C-alpha positions in Angstrom: 104.1 46.0 106.8 102.9 46.5 103.5 101.2 49.4 101.4 98.5 49.5 103.7 100.8 50.6 106.7 102.6 53.4 104.5 99.4 55.3 103.3 97.3 58.1 105.2 93.9 56.9 106.2 92.2 58.7 103.5 93.8 55.9 101.1 92.0 52.8 100.8 94.3 49.8 99.9 93.1 46.1 99.3 96.2 43.7 98.1 96.4 39.9 97.5 99.2 37.6 97.4 97.8 35.6 95.0 95.5 35.1 92.2 92.2 33.0 91.9 92.7 30.1 89.9 90.2 30.2 86.8 88.7 33.8 87.6 87.6 35.6 84.8 87.6 39.5 83.7 85.0 41.5 84.8 82.2 42.2 82.2 83.8 45.3 80.0 87.4 44.7 80.6 88.1 41.3 78.6 89.2 43.3 75.3 91.8 45.1 77.5 93.8 41.7 77.9 92.6 39.8 74.9 96.0 39.5 73.7 98.0 39.0 77.2 99.5 35.9 78.1 98.6 34.1 80.9 100.6 35.8 83.6 99.7 39.2 82.5 96.1 38.1 82.7 96.1 36.7 86.3 97.6 40.1 87.5 95.6 42.3 85.7 92.1 40.4 86.9 93.3 40.2 90.5 94.6 44.3 90.5 91.0 45.4 89.0 89.2 43.1 91.7 91.4 44.3 94.1 90.4 48.2 92.9 86.7 47.2 92.6 86.9 46.0 96.5 88.5 49.1 97.3 86.2 51.7 95.4 83.4 49.8 96.8 84.7 50.4 100.4 84.5 54.1 99.2 80.6 53.6 98.1 81.0 53.0 94.6 79.2 50.0 92.7 81.4 48.0 90.8 82.2 48.6 87.1 84.8 48.2 84.5 88.3 49.9 84.9 89.1 51.1 81.7 92.4 52.3 80.5 93.6 55.2 79.2 96.5 56.1 76.4 99.5 55.2 78.9 97.6 52.3 80.1 96.5 54.2 83.4 93.6 53.1 85.1 90.7 55.4 84.4 88.6 55.9 87.7 85.4 57.1 88.3 84.6 60.7 88.8 85.7 62.3 92.2 88.5 59.3 92.9 92.2 59.1 92.6 94.0 55.8 92.6 97.0 53.2 91.4 97.1 49.9 91.0 100.6 47.8 91.0 101.6 44.1 90.9 104.8 42.2 91.0 105.6 38.3 91.5 103.5 37.0 94.3 101.5 40.6 95.0 98.7 42.6 93.6 97.3 45.8 95.0 94.9 49.0 94.4 95.1 52.3 96.3 91.9 54.4 96.0 91.2 57.8 97.6 88.6 60.5 97.0 89.8 63.4 95.5 88.4 65.9 97.5 90.7 64.5 100.5 93.9 63.3 97.9 95.0 65.0 94.8 97.1 62.2 93.7 98.2 58.6 94.6 101.1 56.6 93.4 102.1 52.9 94.8 104.5 50.2 93.7 105.6 46.9 94.9 108.9 45.4 93.7 110.5 42.0 94.5 113.6 42.8 97.0 116.3 42.0 95.1 118.9 44.2 93.2 118.5 45.3 90.1 120.3 43.7 87.1 123.5 45.5 86.6 122.6 46.6 83.1 119.3 48.3 84.3 120.8 50.7 87.0 122.4 53.2 84.7 119.2 53.6 82.7 117.1 54.4 85.8 119.4 56.4 87.8 121.4 59.6 87.7 125.3 60.0 88.3 124.0 61.8 91.8 122.0 59.2 92.6 124.4 56.4 92.0 126.7 58.3 94.4 124.0 58.5 96.9 123.5 54.6 96.5 127.1 54.2 97.2 126.9 55.9 100.6 124.0 54.1 102.0 124.8 51.2 104.5 124.0 48.2 102.4 123.0 45.8 105.0 120.0 43.8 103.9 118.3 46.3 101.7 118.8 46.4 97.8 119.0 50.5 97.7 118.6 50.2 94.0 115.4 48.3 93.7 113.8 51.0 96.4 115.3 53.7 94.4 113.3 52.1 91.0 110.1 51.4 93.1 110.3 54.9 94.4 110.4 56.4 91.1 107.6 54.3 89.9 105.3 55.6 92.5 106.4 59.2 92.0 105.4 58.9 88.2 102.0 57.1 89.1 101.2 60.2 91.3 103.0 62.7 88.6 101.2 61.4 85.8 97.2 62.2 86.9 98.5 65.9 87.7 100.2 66.5 84.4 99.3 64.2 81.8 102.9 64.3 81.0 105.5 61.7 80.8 108.2 61.6 83.6 111.4 59.7 82.8 113.7 58.4 85.3 116.3 61.0 84.2 113.7 63.9 84.8 113.9 63.0 88.5 116.6 63.0 91.3 115.8 60.8 94.1 117.0 61.0 97.8 116.5 58.4 100.4 116.0 59.0 104.3 117.0 55.6 105.9 115.8 56.5 109.2 112.6 57.9 108.4 111.7 55.3 105.8 111.0 58.0 103.4 112.0 59.3 100.2 111.7 62.6 98.2 111.8 63.2 94.2 112.7 66.5 92.7 111.4 66.7 89.3 113.8 68.3 86.6 111.3 69.2 84.4 108.3 71.8 84.8 106.3 70.5 87.7 103.0 71.0 90.0 105.0 70.3 92.8 109.0 71.2 93.8 109.0 67.7 95.0 106.9 64.6 95.5 107.4 62.8 99.1 107.1 59.2 100.0 107.7 56.7 102.4 108.6 53.0 102.1 108.9 49.5 103.9 110.2 46.6 103.1 108.7 42.9 104.3 107.9 39.7 102.7 110.9 39.8 100.5 108.8 42.7 98.6 109.7 46.6 98.5 106.6 48.5 99.1 106.8 52.6 97.9 103.8 55.1 98.1 103.3 59.0 97.4 100.3 60.4 98.4 99.7 64.3 97.4 97.4 65.4 99.7 94.7 68.2 98.8 96.4 70.4 101.3 99.8 70.2 100.2 98.8 71.2 96.6 96.4 74.1 97.9 99.5 75.2 99.9 102.0 75.7 97.3 
């Protein structure tokens, strides 16, 4: 199971588990990675190619996908979306804004966070929660990190504002394979709900805010 399996049918996901050697940037995007190292160039090019394929499935012609002030992808009018990449994986998720208000996806290696990173991305109540979860084969700290990344990617297009790791408290429901993030700052929603899965030594998280959710708040 991957991101494709944890988003609703309104969301189109295109994913890759590798890059095309020698692939050039799409015309109009080269300046975005002109100074990037090779690894960054490869993930950018593949991620944008996946995004164009996903947009094509919604009926959009290929075009450059530029970036905004927070380096977020700038989608065509009437589209919401999210791009993620990590070692060995790139994916893009898009949907029509008439169906989905916002979508955020993230993928991370399924490995423990470095000990020095954990205090900077968690609140005390979240660290207590992590201690109560059955460790088993799941790196809950990495899953929490990924879930907050997905929440931020869904949050930013709705608000235009930064959401720090300390600005959202996360809870995880292992039996349901879901999570919920409650923003601790002024928010368009009281919480952002998402789903997760773990496969291929990767953690996948996704938050989909549907039009029904926002219209009913």
